[in-house]
N, C-alpha and C positions, 0 to 999 in steps of 0.2 A: 166548897168547890174550889176556891182559890188555893187552899192548902194542898189538895190532891194534884192540882195542876202544877204547883211549884215542885212537889215531889217528883212528878213525872219528868219535868224539865231537868231536875237534878240528876235523875237516873240516866236520862238521855245524854246529859253533859258528861257524866262520869264514864258512860259506855264509849262516848266519843273520845274522851281523854285516853282510855285504855286502848282504843283501836288506833289512835294516831301513831304510836311508835311501831305498831305492827304494820300499818300501811306504809310508813316511812321505810321500814326495813324491806318490805316487798318492793317498793319503788327503787331502792338502792340495788336490790338483787336483780331486778329487771334491767337496770342501767348497766350493771356489771356484765350480765349475760349478753346484752346487746353489744356492748363494747368488745367482748371476747368474740362474739359472732362476726363482727365487722373485721376484727384483726385476723381471724381465721380466713374469712373471705378474701381479704387483701393478700394474705400469705398464699392462698391458692392461685389467685390471679398472677402474682409475681412468679410463682413456680411454673405456671403455664406459659407465661411470657418467656422465661428463661429456657424452658424446654423447646418452645417454638424457635427461639433464636439459635439454640444449639443445633436443632435439626436443620435450619436454614444454612448455617455455616457448614455443617457436615455435607449437606446436599451440594452446596457450591464447590466444596473441596473435591468431592467425588466427581462432579461434572467436569471440573478443570482437569483432574487426573485422566479421565476418560478421553477428553479432547486432546490432551498432550499425547497419550498413547496412540490415538487414532491418527493424529498428524504424523507421528513417527512411522507408523505401520502402513499408511495409505500409499505412499509412493512404491514401496516394495510389492504391495498387493497388485497395484495397477500394472506395473511393469512385468510381473511374473504371470499373472493369470489372464489378462485381457489380450495381450499380444498373441500367445499361442492359440487362444480360442478363435481370434479373427483369422489366423492362418489356417487353422483346421476348418473353419467355416468356408473360407474361399476355396480350399482344396476339395471339400465336399461338393461345393457348387460346380466346380470344374468337372468333377466325376459324374455328377447327376445331369449336367446339361445335355450331353448326347442322348441319354436315356429319355429325358423330357422331349427332346426333338423327335425321337423315334415314336414316342407315344402320340405326339401331335400329328405326325404323318399317318399313323395307323388310324387315328380318329377321323382324319380327313378322308382317307380311303374308304372307311366304313360308311361315312356320310355320302360320299359320291356313289358308292354301290347302292345304297338305299334309295338315293335320288334316281338313279338309272332304273331300278326295279319299279318304282312308282311311275316313272314316265313310260316304261315299256307296258305296264299294265294298262295305263290310260290309252296308249296307242292301240293296244290289242282290243280294248272295248270299242274304240272308234272304228277300227277295221271290221269288227263283228257287226256293227250296225249297217255298214255300207254293203256288206256281202249278203246275197240272198241266202236265207236259211241260217243266218248268224244269230248271235244272241242280241236281244234288244231289251232295254230297260223299260218296264211299264209298271207304274204303281209301286215303285220302290223294290221290285223283284226282277230278277233276270229270267226271261222266258224265251222259249223257242217261238218265233213268230210266223214262220212260213209254213211249216208242215207239222203234222202230228207225228212226232218221232216214236211214240209208244204204240202206235197202231190202234188207238182207241177212237 
């Protein structure tokens, strides 16, 4: 029994000795791949950083150019376009003012006429009640109250 056990131990030991160089080679391959992966990742980060920096510089340059151009062009735009617009606007106001006044007067006349019509209708109803044979309101309807006008 001891002999078989010793042979088994010998086989296990020789298998382990054979596997050790393979395992070492695998570990070195893994380390190399890990190192290459880290280098590649660092390279990507650096390229991304450089790209962002270049974009930021380009953006700042374009913004500065735009501001310089707008500062140069702004005075000419304001003097050319705003002043004539204001003059045109005030001229239009002067032309439209009499028309607006006339419209206001017409509205006031129409309002007064409507007011007179309502007052006259009210007075007519009042006079109709006080005269014999006139119209009188009873129950929400206007009826003849003194005589039977249809002969019924």
